[in-house]
GUDO-500118 format. One record per residue (C-alpha): x, y, z. Coordinates in steps of 0.05 Angstrom, whole numbers, plus 5000, padded with zeros to 4 digits. Each point is the difference from the previous one (the first is absolute). Layout:
XYZ;...
END
This chain:
512947695245;493850094959;497050604960;493050114980;498849984927;493850124951;501349484949;499849225019;499249514945;493149645008;498050375061;497250685021;504850545033;496450095065;504649815057;504849614955;507650055014;506049834959;506549695028;506449794968;500249284985;496349944931;499349274984;501749795071;492649905024;500150755029;495450524977;501150304931;505450544987;497250634969;506750254969;507250105022;502150755006;507450214995;499150715024;494650475035;499350775001;495650435041;495450394953;498650725000;493450114959;501650534944;495350204944;505650224955;505249455007;500549244990;503049575055;507650125006;501549274997;495949864937;493949584992;498849595064;497949305005;495150125057;498250505050;499449885077;495050505034;500750115074;493450425015;493949864956;497650564954;498850184927;505649864952;500750374936;505449664954;502349954929;500949284982;506149714968;495549964931;498750785009;492849965029;498250495056;495449715050;497550175070;498449455047;495750105065;502449825067;495849385004;503849774939;506950165029;500049755072;505250155049;506449595010;498849604935;504949914941;496150224942;502349684934;499150544952;505950244958;500150784996;504350584980;496950555041;495950125064;496450654997;499650485057;492850274982;495449405007;504349615046;497949935072;504149405017;506350105040;506249625020;500649764924;506349594982;501549814927;502849284993;504849844943;
END
């Protein structure tokens, strides 16, 4: 099984995939996640599981988040494509300013 990723060492992210098997000649593995929780965007509350390691977005759209460092940023739909693991550690996904749906926090 492979999953789309946004960061591949030495290569662009367009069309890249990651597979388990780092160091075995297979594609690079972005990260190992131990848990996943569906995200309900909320302007007044942080993610219930704490700071996530990445987000998976099922349907492209703008995404407004507070990063693990405390910066609030809005990313456009073109910056957050659908079906991609977005390796951004964050503590909150806002309802206002977020059009992306099917968001899953990966821990």
